[in-house]
C-alpha positions as CSV (number, residue, x, y, z in Angstrom):
1,D,63.5,-112.6,-17.4
2,F,64.0,-115.0,-14.2
3,A,67.7,-113.5,-12.6
4,T,70.6,-116.3,-12.2
5,P,73.4,-115.8,-10.2
6,R,76.5,-115.2,-12.1
7,A,78.9,-117.7,-9.0
8,V,77.7,-119.2,-6.1
9,L,80.7,-118.5,-3.1
10,T,80.8,-121.5,-1.0
11,G,83.4,-122.2,1.9
12,H,81.2,-120.3,4.8
13,D,79.2,-122.7,7.5
14,Y,77.3,-119.8,8.7
15,E,75.1,-117.4,7.7
16,I,76.7,-114.2,6.1
17,T,76.8,-111.2,8.0
18,C,78.5,-108.8,5.9
19,A,80.3,-108.7,2.6
20,A,82.1,-106.4,0.1
21,I,82.8,-106.7,-3.6
22,C,85.9,-105.0,-5.0
23,A,85.5,-105.0,-9.1
24,E,88.9,-103.2,-9.5
25,L,90.4,-106.4,-8.3
26,G,88.0,-109.0,-9.0
27,L,87.3,-110.0,-5.2
28,V,84.1,-110.9,-3.1
29,I,85.3,-110.3,0.7
30,S,82.5,-111.9,3.4
31,G,82.3,-113.0,6.7
32,S,79.9,-115.2,8.6
33,K,78.5,-114.9,12.2
34,E,81.2,-117.6,13.6
35,G,84.2,-116.3,10.8
36,P,86.1,-116.5,9.7
37,C,86.2,-114.2,6.7
38,L,86.6,-115.7,2.8
39,I,88.1,-114.0,0.0
40,H,86.8,-115.3,-3.5
41,S,87.3,-114.2,-6.9
42,M,84.5,-112.8,-9.3
43,N,83.9,-116.6,-10.8
44,G,83.2,-118.0,-7.0
45,D,86.6,-119.2,-6.3
46,L,88.2,-120.0,-3.0
47,L,90.9,-117.8,-2.5
48,R,92.6,-117.2,1.1
49,T,90.7,-117.2,4.8
50,L,91.3,-114.2,7.2
51,E,92.1,-115.9,10.0
52,D,91.2,-114.4,13.2
53,P,94.0,-112.2,14.9
54,E,92.7,-113.6,18.7
55,Q,93.4,-117.1,16.7
56,L,96.9,-116.3,15.7
57,Q,98.1,-115.6,18.7
58,G,96.1,-118.9,20.8
59,P,92.5,-120.6,21.4
60,E,90.0,-117.3,22.3
61,S,86.3,-117.5,21.3
62,C,86.0,-116.6,17.8
63,L,85.6,-112.7,16.0
64,R,82.3,-112.0,15.0
65,P,82.7,-109.9,11.4
66,K,80.2,-107.4,11.2
67,L,81.8,-104.6,8.3
68,I,83.7,-105.0,5.7
69,Q,85.5,-102.8,3.0
70,A,87.8,-103.9,0.7
71,S,90.3,-101.0,-1.3
72,R,91.1,-100.5,-4.9
73,E,94.5,-101.1,-3.1
74,G,94.7,-104.4,-2.7
75,H,93.4,-103.7,1.8
76,C,90.5,-104.8,3.1
77,V,88.9,-103.1,6.8
78,I,87.4,-105.9,9.0
79,Y,85.3,-104.9,11.4
80,Y,84.1,-107.4,15.2
81,E,81.8,-106.9,17.3
82,N,83.9,-106.6,19.4
83,G,84.9,-103.1,19.1
84,L,88.5,-104.9,16.7
85,F,89.3,-103.7,13.6
86,C,92.1,-105.0,11.4
87,V,93.2,-104.4,7.9
88,F,94.5,-107.5,6.1
89,S,96.0,-107.1,2.7
90,V,94.2,-109.0,-0.1
91,N,96.7,-112.1,0.1
92,G,95.3,-112.8,3.7
93,R,98.8,-111.3,6.0
94,L,97.4,-109.7,9.0
95,Q,98.7,-105.5,8.4
96,A,97.5,-104.0,11.1
97,T,94.4,-103.3,14.3
98,M,92.7,-101.5,16.8
99,E,90.1,-101.4,19.6
100,T,87.9,-98.7,20.2
101,D,84.7,-98.9,22.5
102,D,82.7,-96.7,20.4
103,K,79.7,-98.5,18.6
104,I,80.8,-98.5,15.3
105,R,77.7,-98.4,12.0
C-alpha cells in the first residue's frame, strides 16, 4: 500500500522549519525559514497568516520561527530564533510577546 497525503498545504515560499497540529480545532500551523507562520485547516485551506510582531511595528528584518505549539483553547505559541516568544489567537491576533536570552529547544 502507498500512503497518500490527506491534504496539500500551500502558501510558504521557503522551507518549513516548524509545524504543529491541533486536532481538537482541526488546524495545522506552520512556520517557514523566512516567515511568516500560516494557519491551515486539516483539509488544506489557508485560513490565516500570522504576521511577525516587528512587521506590525515597522519594516525590520524577518523573524524566523523555530518552534510552534497550539493549544486546545485556540492559542498558538511561537518561539523565534532571536529569543522572542509570541502568543497569537487562532484568529491571527497577537496577544502577548516576551523576550528571553535562554536557548530553547
